[in-house]
C-alpha positions as CSV (number, residue, x, y, z in Angstrom):
1,T,144.9,115.5,68.2
2,L,141.4,115.0,69.6
3,T,138.0,116.3,68.3
4,A,135.2,117.0,70.8
5,T,131.6,118.0,70.1
6,T,129.0,119.0,72.7
7,L,125.2,119.0,72.2
8,D,122.4,120.3,74.4
9,A,119.3,118.3,75.2
10,S,117.6,119.4,71.9
11,G,120.6,118.3,69.8
12,A,121.9,121.8,69.0
13,V,125.7,122.1,68.9
14,V,127.0,123.9,72.0
15,A,130.7,123.7,71.3
16,T,133.2,121.9,69.2
17,A,136.9,121.9,69.3
18,R,140.0,120.2,68.0
19,M,142.7,120.0,70.7
20,P,146.0,118.3,71.5
21,C,145.8,115.0,73.3
22,R,146.5,116.4,76.7
23,A,144.5,115.9,79.9
24,D,144.7,119.6,80.8
25,A,143.3,120.6,77.4
26,L,140.5,118.1,77.6
27,R,139.5,119.2,81.2
28,A,139.7,122.9,80.1
29,Y,137.3,122.2,77.2
30,F,134.6,120.9,79.6
31,A,135.2,123.5,82.2
32,Q,134.3,126.3,79.9
33,I,130.9,124.7,79.0
34,P,128.0,125.4,81.4
35,T,126.7,122.2,82.8
36,E,123.1,123.1,82.3
37,A,123.7,123.2,78.6
38,G,124.9,119.6,78.5
39,H,123.0,116.4,78.5
40,L,122.4,115.6,82.1
41,G,124.7,112.9,83.5
42,Q,125.3,111.4,86.8
43,R,128.0,113.7,88.1
44,T,128.6,117.3,86.9
45,G,125.9,117.5,84.2
46,H,128.2,116.4,81.3
47,A,127.7,112.9,79.8
48,V,130.7,112.0,77.7
49,T,131.4,109.2,75.3
50,V,134.8,108.2,73.8
51,E,135.5,105.7,71.0
52,C,136.8,102.3,72.0
53,T,140.3,102.9,70.7
54,T,143.8,102.6,72.2
55,G,143.5,106.2,73.5
56,W,140.5,105.7,75.8
57,Y,142.6,104.9,78.9
58,W,144.0,108.4,79.3
59,V,140.7,110.0,78.5
60,H,139.1,108.0,81.2
61,D,141.8,108.9,83.7
62,A,141.5,112.5,82.9
63,L,137.7,112.8,83.1
64,A,136.3,109.9,85.1
65,D,136.1,111.9,88.4
66,T,134.3,114.8,86.8
67,V,131.9,113.5,84.2
68,D,129.6,110.6,83.4
69,L,132.0,108.8,81.0
70,R,130.8,105.9,78.7
71,L,132.8,103.8,76.3
72,A,131.4,103.4,72.8
73,H,131.4,100.0,71.2
74,A,133.3,100.6,67.9
75,K,131.6,97.8,65.9
76,G,128.1,98.7,67.3
77,V,128.6,102.4,66.4
78,K,129.6,101.4,62.9
79,A,126.5,99.2,62.5
80,I,124.2,102.0,63.5
81,A,125.9,105.0,62.0
82,A,127.9,104.0,59.0
83,A,128.5,107.0,56.8
84,K,130.0,107.8,53.4
85,V,131.9,110.8,54.9
86,K,134.1,109.8,57.8
87,T,136.0,112.5,59.5
88,D,136.9,113.2,63.2
89,S,134.3,116.0,63.3
90,A,131.6,113.8,61.8
91,D,132.4,110.9,64.1
92,A,132.4,113.2,67.2
93,A,129.0,114.6,66.2
94,M,127.5,111.2,65.6
95,L,128.8,109.9,68.9
96,A,127.2,112.9,70.7
97,H,123.9,112.3,68.9
98,L,123.9,108.6,69.9
99,L,124.6,109.5,73.5
100,R,121.9,112.2,73.6
101,T,119.2,109.8,72.3
102,D,120.3,106.9,74.5
103,L,121.1,104.8,71.4
104,L,124.8,104.5,72.2
105,P,126.1,100.9,72.0
106,E,128.4,100.7,75.1
107,A,131.5,98.6,75.6
108,H,132.5,97.4,79.1
109,M,135.1,99.5,80.9
110,I,137.3,97.3,83.0
111,S,137.6,98.3,86.6
112,D,140.6,100.6,87.5
113,E,142.2,98.0,89.8
114,M,142.1,95.2,87.2
115,R,143.1,97.2,84.1
116,P,146.9,97.2,84.7
117,L,146.8,93.5,85.6
118,R,144.9,92.6,82.4
119,D,147.4,94.6,80.3
120,V,150.3,92.7,81.9
121,L,148.6,89.4,81.2
122,R,148.0,90.3,77.6
123,T,151.7,91.3,77.3
124,R,152.6,87.9,78.7
125,L,150.5,86.2,75.9
126,R,152.3,88.2,73.2
127,L,155.6,87.1,74.7
128,V,154.5,83.5,74.7
129,E,153.5,83.8,71.0
130,R,156.9,85.2,70.2
131,R,158.7,82.4,72.1
132,V,156.7,79.8,70.3
133,A,157.6,81.5,67.0
134,A,161.3,81.3,67.9
135,Q,161.0,77.6,68.8
136,N,159.1,76.9,65.5
137,S,161.9,78.7,63.6
138,I,164.4,76.2,65.0
139,A,162.2,73.3,64.0
140,R,161.8,74.7,60.5
141,L,165.6,75.1,60.3
142,L,166.2,71.5,61.2
143,E,163.5,70.4,58.8
144,K,165.1,72.4,56.0
145,H,168.4,70.6,56.4
146,N,166.8,67.3,57.3
147,V,168.8,66.9,60.6
148,R,167.6,66.1,64.1
149,D,169.9,68.3,66.2
150,V,171.3,71.8,66.0
151,A,174.8,70.4,66.4
152,D,174.3,68.7,63.0
153,L,173.8,72.0,61.2
154,D,176.6,73.8,59.4
155,A,178.2,76.9,60.9
156,F,175.7,79.3,59.3
157,G,172.8,77.1,60.4
158,Q,174.1,76.9,64.0
159,L,174.4,80.7,64.0
160,Q,170.8,81.1,63.0
161,A,169.7,78.5,65.6
162,A,171.7,80.2,68.3
163,T,169.9,83.5,67.8
164,H,166.5,81.8,68.0
165,I,167.5,79.9,71.2
166,E,168.8,83.1,72.8
167,Q,165.6,84.9,71.9
168,A,163.4,82.0,73.3
169,E,165.4,82.0,76.6
170,L,165.2,85.8,76.9
171,L,161.4,85.6,76.4
172,H,161.1,82.8,78.8
173,G,162.7,84.9,81.6
174,Q,160.5,87.8,80.8
175,I,157.3,85.6,80.9
176,K,158.3,84.2,84.3
177,R,158.9,87.8,85.6
178,L,155.4,88.9,84.5
179,E,153.8,85.7,86.0
180,K,155.5,86.4,89.3
181,H,154.0,89.8,89.6
182,L,150.5,88.5,88.5
183,R,150.6,85.7,91.1
184,S,151.1,88.0,94.0
185,H,148.0,90.0,93.1
186,L,145.7,87.3,91.8
187,V,146.3,84.1,93.6
188,P,144.7,85.3,96.9
189,D,141.6,86.5,94.9
190,A,138.5,84.4,95.9
191,D,137.3,84.1,92.3
192,V,140.6,82.9,91.1
193,Q,140.7,80.3,93.8
194,R,137.3,79.1,92.7
195,L,138.4,78.9,89.1
196,F,141.4,76.8,90.1
197,R,139.0,74.0,91.2
198,I,137.3,73.7,87.8
199,P,138.6,71.0,85.4
200,G,141.2,72.1,82.9
201,I,141.8,75.5,84.4
202,G,145.3,76.2,85.5
203,Q,147.1,79.3,86.6
204,A,147.3,81.2,83.2
205,V,143.7,80.3,82.2
206,A,142.3,81.3,85.6
207,F,144.1,84.6,85.4
208,S,142.8,85.2,81.9
209,I,139.2,84.4,82.8
210,R,139.3,86.6,86.0
211,L,140.7,89.6,84.2
212,E,138.9,89.4,80.9
213,V,135.5,88.8,82.6
214,D,136.1,91.5,85.3
215,D,132.5,91.5,86.5
216,I,130.4,88.4,85.8
217,S,127.2,90.3,86.7
218,R,127.3,92.1,83.4
219,F,126.1,88.9,81.7
220,A,122.4,88.3,82.4
221,S,122.6,84.7,81.3
222,D,125.1,82.0,80.5
223,R,124.1,82.3,76.8
224,Q,125.3,85.8,76.8
225,F,128.5,84.7,78.4
226,F,129.0,82.0,75.7
227,S,128.5,84.5,73.0
228,Y,131.0,86.9,74.6
229,C,133.5,84.1,74.8
230,R,133.1,83.2,71.1
231,L,131.9,79.7,72.0
232,V,128.8,79.7,69.9
233,P,128.6,80.2,66.1
234,G,127.0,83.2,64.4
235,A,124.0,82.9,62.2
236,D,123.7,83.7,58.5
237,N,120.0,82.8,57.9
238,S,117.9,83.9,54.9
239,G,114.4,82.7,54.1
240,D,114.3,79.0,54.7
241,R,118.1,78.6,54.7
242,V,119.8,78.2,58.1
243,R,123.5,78.5,58.1
244,H,126.0,78.9,60.9
245,K,129.1,81.0,60.5
246,R,132.2,81.8,62.4
247,S,132.1,85.1,64.3
248,R,134.9,87.3,65.5
249,D,132.5,89.2,67.9
250,G,133.4,88.8,71.5
251,N,136.6,88.3,73.5
252,R,139.4,86.4,71.7
253,Y,141.3,85.9,74.9
254,L,138.5,84.1,76.6
255,K,138.0,81.9,73.5
256,L,141.7,80.9,73.7
257,A,141.5,80.3,77.5
258,F,138.4,78.0,77.3
259,S,139.8,76.2,74.3
260,H,143.0,75.4,76.2
261,A,140.9,74.4,79.3
262,A,138.9,72.0,77.2
263,V,142.0,70.2,75.9
264,R,143.4,69.9,79.5
265,A,140.1,68.7,80.9
266,M,139.8,66.0,78.3
267,Q,143.4,64.9,79.0
268,Y,143.0,64.5,82.7
269,Y,139.3,63.7,83.4
270,P,138.0,60.4,81.9
271,E,134.3,61.5,82.4
272,I,134.9,64.6,80.3
273,R,136.9,62.6,77.7
274,D,134.0,60.1,77.4
275,W,131.5,62.9,76.9
276,Y,133.7,64.4,74.2
277,Q,133.9,61.0,72.5
278,T,130.1,60.8,72.3
279,K,130.0,64.1,70.6
280,R,132.9,63.3,68.4
281,R,131.1,60.4,66.9
282,R,128.4,62.7,65.4
283,K,130.3,66.0,65.0
284,P,133.6,67.2,63.6
285,E,136.5,67.2,66.1
286,A,136.7,71.0,66.3
287,V,132.9,71.2,67.1
288,A,133.1,68.5,69.7
289,R,136.0,70.2,71.4
290,A,134.2,73.6,71.3
291,L,131.2,71.9,73.1
292,V,133.5,70.8,75.9
293,A,134.8,74.4,76.1
294,K,131.2,75.7,76.2
295,E,130.4,73.3,79.1
296,I,133.4,74.5,81.1
297,A,132.4,78.1,80.4
298,R,128.9,77.2,81.8
299,I,130.5,75.9,85.0
300,V,132.7,79.1,85.2
301,Y,129.6,81.3,84.8
302,H,127.6,79.7,87.6
303,V,130.5,79.4,89.9
304,L,131.4,83.1,89.6
305,R,127.7,84.2,89.5
306,K,126.7,82.3,92.6
307,Q,130.1,82.7,94.4
308,E,130.1,79.0,95.1
309,D,132.8,76.3,94.8
310,F,132.7,73.9,91.9
311,N,130.6,70.9,92.9
312,G,132.8,68.3,91.2
313,R,130.3,67.3,88.6
314,F,130.3,67.5,84.8
315,K,127.0,67.0,82.8
316,G,125.5,65.2,85.9
317,R,128.4,62.9,86.4
318,A,130.7,63.0,89.5
319,L,134.3,63.5,88.4
320,S,136.8,60.8,89.6
321,R,139.6,63.3,90.1
322,T,139.8,66.3,92.3
323,K,142.5,68.9,92.6
324,K,144.7,68.8,95.6
325,E,144.8,71.9,97.8
326,L,148.4,72.7,97.1
327,W,149.8,76.2,96.2
328,P,148.5,78.1,94.3
329,L,145.2,76.4,95.3
330,L,144.6,77.6,98.8
331,A,142.0,76.6,101.3
332,S,138.4,76.9,100.0
333,P,137.2,80.5,99.9
334,A,133.8,79.3,100.9
335,G,135.2,77.5,104.0
């Protein structure tokens, strides 16, 4: 079920209802409320907010053409409006008050054309994780019996290994099928082509960045972009004490993408590897690697923001390697 609460401009309750999660029921609820009683929005007079949960897709699809719909940032709402009593009715009323007073912390709603592609890409990542888990299970099985090959296991061990191998092969085929569909939609994209030219960024990473970022203009500065990508630490300061902490705020998929890009960039570009080594002498390995990821994110931000090709430089040094224009890297989108 779904609970809705509508307020007028003064904050008085106009209507409240508990209804089944059906598009027709939701549209009927708003149709019976006069638009002049609602908080003025950009379309019909109704401004609507919905919690950032798994159900916001269908709410958006049901109402986007008729109301001014905004997505509420779940953690931001909790920070502003934490309450002892938490019910659907109380949550709906609080969201309505935050929207009415322009205090609603908003989350980004991905564009309609990119949303299904992003979901397919995230499904691919889950399948990759399961494939790795199956491969790790085989390695643990060999370790348990102290043998080097599946053929050296006893009959029951080979039976277990065979199931893991079959699962890994099945997942591999499914992953390739998803990648094929993504390539046809994303490889021709100009932003994806620009991303391909950046050190360490291959096909999967370029797709992840393009779909998770969606619109780079929503970040006013590269510092905001770093924070969203989880590439800078949080702060836990009090008085004269300054302490950094790990933060889970931001996009974990971009954190993973840039971390992978940093490893590949250090592997194939000696200039980037040298810069990493200078940082590594003074900082822990994980911190030095995160700094490389941050610099790659800086390049990505300015390339996408300015709509220009990568200039072939890293921290002021010209890179000795360039990527050949072979598929999926097409002719320069700027050319």
